[in-house]
C-alpha beads as a LAMMPS data file, in Angstrom:
LAMMPS data file: protein, C-alpha beads

62 atoms
61 bonds

1 atom types
1 bond types

-500.0 500.0 xlo xhi
-500.0 500.0 ylo yhi
-500.0 500.0 zlo zhi

Masses

1 110.0

Atoms # bond

1 1 1 -154.703 -400.167 -269.990
2 1 1 -151.667 -399.367 -267.896
3 1 1 -148.822 -401.884 -268.092
4 1 1 -149.162 -402.755 -264.428
5 1 1 -152.906 -403.488 -264.663
6 1 1 -153.670 -407.010 -265.834
7 1 1 -156.906 -408.546 -267.085
8 1 1 -156.873 -410.586 -263.884
9 1 1 -156.753 -407.357 -261.838
10 1 1 -159.654 -405.918 -263.816
11 1 1 -161.808 -409.034 -263.424
12 1 1 -161.068 -409.218 -259.690
13 1 1 -162.089 -405.576 -259.255
14 1 1 -165.256 -406.131 -261.320
15 1 1 -166.149 -409.183 -259.254
16 1 1 -165.619 -407.245 -256.024
17 1 1 -167.825 -404.424 -257.300
18 1 1 -170.661 -406.734 -258.371
19 1 1 -170.494 -408.601 -255.059
20 1 1 -170.678 -405.306 -253.178
21 1 1 -173.617 -403.799 -255.047
22 1 1 -175.584 -407.058 -255.308
23 1 1 -175.057 -408.052 -251.694
24 1 1 -174.123 -411.589 -252.778
25 1 1 -170.697 -413.139 -252.423
26 1 1 -171.832 -416.083 -254.507
27 1 1 -175.108 -415.883 -256.405
28 1 1 -177.761 -418.584 -256.302
29 1 1 -177.880 -420.808 -259.374
30 1 1 -180.852 -418.914 -260.813
31 1 1 -178.910 -415.621 -260.566
32 1 1 -175.527 -416.881 -261.751
33 1 1 -175.896 -415.849 -265.411
34 1 1 -176.990 -412.305 -264.492
35 1 1 -174.135 -412.051 -261.988
36 1 1 -171.544 -413.171 -264.570
37 1 1 -172.939 -410.804 -267.222
38 1 1 -172.597 -407.945 -264.746
39 1 1 -168.997 -408.896 -263.931
40 1 1 -168.122 -408.996 -267.631
41 1 1 -169.864 -405.661 -268.307
42 1 1 -168.024 -403.939 -265.451
43 1 1 -164.710 -405.473 -266.550
44 1 1 -165.252 -404.280 -270.129
45 1 1 -166.188 -400.769 -268.967
46 1 1 -163.006 -400.737 -266.871
47 1 1 -160.870 -401.829 -269.833
48 1 1 -162.395 -399.055 -271.947
49 1 1 -161.800 -396.496 -269.227
50 1 1 -158.170 -397.480 -268.771
51 1 1 -157.624 -397.538 -272.522
52 1 1 -159.056 -394.039 -272.904
53 1 1 -157.242 -392.375 -270.011
54 1 1 -154.400 -390.035 -270.833
55 1 1 -151.749 -389.865 -268.157
56 1 1 -149.441 -386.849 -268.185
57 1 1 -145.896 -387.770 -269.032
58 1 1 -146.874 -391.095 -270.541
59 1 1 -147.667 -391.805 -274.157
60 1 1 -150.822 -393.774 -275.011
61 1 1 -148.717 -396.627 -276.441
62 1 1 -147.164 -397.396 -273.051

Bonds

1 1 1 2
2 1 2 3
3 1 3 4
4 1 4 5
5 1 5 6
6 1 6 7
7 1 7 8
8 1 8 9
9 1 9 10
10 1 10 11
11 1 11 12
12 1 12 13
13 1 13 14
14 1 14 15
15 1 15 16
16 1 16 17
17 1 17 18
18 1 18 19
19 1 19 20
20 1 20 21
21 1 21 22
22 1 22 23
23 1 23 24
24 1 24 25
25 1 25 26
26 1 26 27
27 1 27 28
28 1 28 29
29 1 29 30
30 1 30 31
31 1 31 32
32 1 32 33
33 1 33 34
34 1 34 35
35 1 35 36
36 1 36 37
37 1 37 38
38 1 38 39
39 1 39 40
40 1 40 41
41 1 41 42
42 1 42 43
43 1 43 44
44 1 44 45
45 1 45 46
46 1 46 47
47 1 47 48
48 1 48 49
49 1 49 50
50 1 50 51
51 1 51 52
52 1 52 53
53 1 53 54
54 1 54 55
55 1 55 56
56 1 56 57
57 1 57 58
58 1 58 59
59 1 59 60
60 1 60 61
61 1 61 62
């Protein structure tokens, strides 16, 4: 993860993505668990991506 990207940023982006692709701003009660699982899965995939990226001129430890 880059120093300027916070977990809050990642979750907000994941939430925005899931809202966009599902077409729901807020899911109905019977869809809430699936919605939250999707947000967490997208957030985790994003964390993995950011952790794996190599940026020229920057060491991985930064």
